[in-house]
N, C-alpha and C positions, 0 to 999 in steps of 0.2 A: 353434579352434572346437570342439574336443572337450570342453573344460571346461564351457562353457555348456550343451552338450547333456547332459552328465552331470548337471549341476546341475538342469536342467529335468526329466530323467528321475527323479532322486531326489525332487524336489519333487512330481512327479505320483504316484510310488509312495507317498510319505508321505501325500498327500491322500487317495488311494484307501484306504490302510490306515486312516486316521482315519474315513473314511466307513463302511468295513466294521465298524469297532469300534462306531461309533454305531448302525449298523443292528443289530448283534448284541445290543445292550442294549435296543433299542426293542422293546416288546411290549405287547399290550393288558393292562390290569390288571383285577382283580376288586374290586368294592366290596361288602363284606359289611355288612349292616345289623345293628347291635348293640342298638339300642333297639327298642321295640315297633313292629310293622308297622302297627298300627291305633290311632289316637288319636282322642279326642273332646274338645271344648271348648265352653263356652257362648260366646255373643256377647261379643267384646271381652276374653275371658279367655285367659291363657297356656296352652300345652300343659303337661301334667303331666310335666315333665322335658325335657331337650334331646334332639335327634337326635344319635346317635353311630354311626359307621361305621368299618370298618377297610379300608384300601387294601392290597392284596397282589398279588404276582406269581402267575402261573398255578400255581406249585408251592407256594403258601401262604406264601411269605416276606413278612413285612410290609415296607412301603415307607415310609421316613421322608422328610419334607420335600416331600411331594406337596401341591400346592395343589388344594383341592377346592372346587367351587362348589355351593352348595345353592340350589335355585330352586323356585318354585311352578309346577306344571304347569297353566298357564292354559288356559281354554276358548278355542278359536279356531273361529269359525263357518266352515263350508265350504259354498259355494254359496249358495242362497237359503233362509234359515231359514223354517220355517212361521210363520203369523201368530201373534203373541203370544209367540213364543219369542225368547230373547236370552241371550247369555253374561253371567255376572256381571261387574260392574266390578271393577277391581283392588282397591279398598278393601274389597270384600265378602269377599275371601279372608283378609285380614290380611297379616302379613309378619314377617320376621326383625328382630332388634334391637328387640324389643317392638313390632312392627307397622309399622316404618318402611320396610322394604325387601322387595321381592319376590325379591331374590337376596342371597346372603351368601357370603363367602369365608373359609375356614379352612385351616390346614396340618396335616398329620399329624405326630404326634410320633415318637419312636424306635420305639414299638410299632406304628406304622402307623395309630393311631387318631386320628380327627378328630371334633371336637365342634362342631356348628353353634351360632350365636348363638340366644338364646331366640326362640321364635316365638309371636306373639299372634294369636288368631283375629280376623277382621274382623266386620263387621255386615251379614250378607246381607239383602237385601230380601225381603219376603214371597213374591215370585215365585220366588226361588231358595232359600228356606229349607225344610227343612234343606239345607245345602250340603256336598257331598263332593268332595274333590280329592286330588291327590298332591303330596308334597314329594319332590324327587329330588336325589341327590348326583351330581356329574359331575366327572371328572378331565380337564381340557382338555389340549391338547398343551403339553408343557413338558419341561424337563430339570431334575432335582432337584439340589441341591448335591452329592450323592454321585455324580452322573453318570448316573443312570437316566433314559432318554429315553422319553417318550410322544409319538408322532407324532400328527398330525391323524387319520390313518387308524386308528391304535390307539384314539384317544379316541372316535371315533364308533362303534367296535365293541367295547365293553367285554365282558369275559367274563360271560356270563349275561344280558346286555342291560341296558338302562336300568332297567326296572321291577323288576329283581331286588333292588334296594336301596331301593325306594319305600316311603314312609310314607303311608298313607291317613288323611286327616284328615276328621272329620265335625263340622261346626258345627251344633249342635242335634240333633234326632232323638231316638230312644229310647235311654236309658242302658242299659248292660249290667247284667244281673242279678248282684248280688254273689255270690261263692262262699259256700256254707254250711260252717260248721265241723262237726266230728263230732257234738256235742251237738244242734245244730239238725237235722242229718240224721236222728238217731234220733227226735226229736220228730215230724218230718215223716213218717217211716216209720210211726210209730204212728198218726198222724192218718189217713194213707191207708189203713192196715189197718182202722181203725175204720169209716171211710167205706165200704170194701168190704164189711165184715161187715154193716153196717146195710142196704146195698143188697141183699145176698143174703137177709137176713131179710125185707125188704119184699116181695121177689119170692115167697118161700116162703109168706108170709101171704096173698098174693093168690090163690095156688093153693088 
C-alpha cells in the first residue's frame, strides 16, 4: 500500500508544482499603441494606414505569439433613451477587412508587434454624422506557444486599462489644419505684422 500512496503524493506534488509554475508566468499585459491615436476618414474610405500595437510584460519585455483581438467599441443604449436618440447601426461604423467585420484577430511577432487588418469607414446616417468612436485592441485569456499565460482575470485588467491603446476614429467632421513649413510661417508672420501695423495706423489717424 505504500507504493500507491507515494505515487499519489508524487503526482499531487507534480500537479501543484505545474500549477505554481503556470501561476508564476501568468500576469496582466500592457498593450502600447504604435499608430496614431486619432484618425479620420470620409464615408466608405479606408483609414490612412493600419492600426499597430505592441504587447509587452509589465517590465517592457515584448511578447511574441499573443493573439490580439481588435474590435469596434459600439454604442450600447442604457435605460430609456430620450426621444429621437438612437445608437448607430453596425454598418455605420464600418469594419475591418475593408469593412466586412466589427472584430478582427492578429498575432504578435517576435518583436511583440501586431498589425490589424485594414479598416474601412462606414456610412453614417445624417442623424449620426459626423460619427466618432473607438477601435480597441484586447488580449484575451490564452497561453502563447512559448508558455506565457494570460488568465481571464489578467485579460480583463490590462495594465493601463482598455482605453490606453484606443484609437479614436472620426467619420466626417472638420479636417485638421495642415502644418505649415518654415517659408509659409514667415509669410504668415509678415502678413500678421502688416495687419497689426495697419490697425495701429488707423487708430492713430482717428485720434
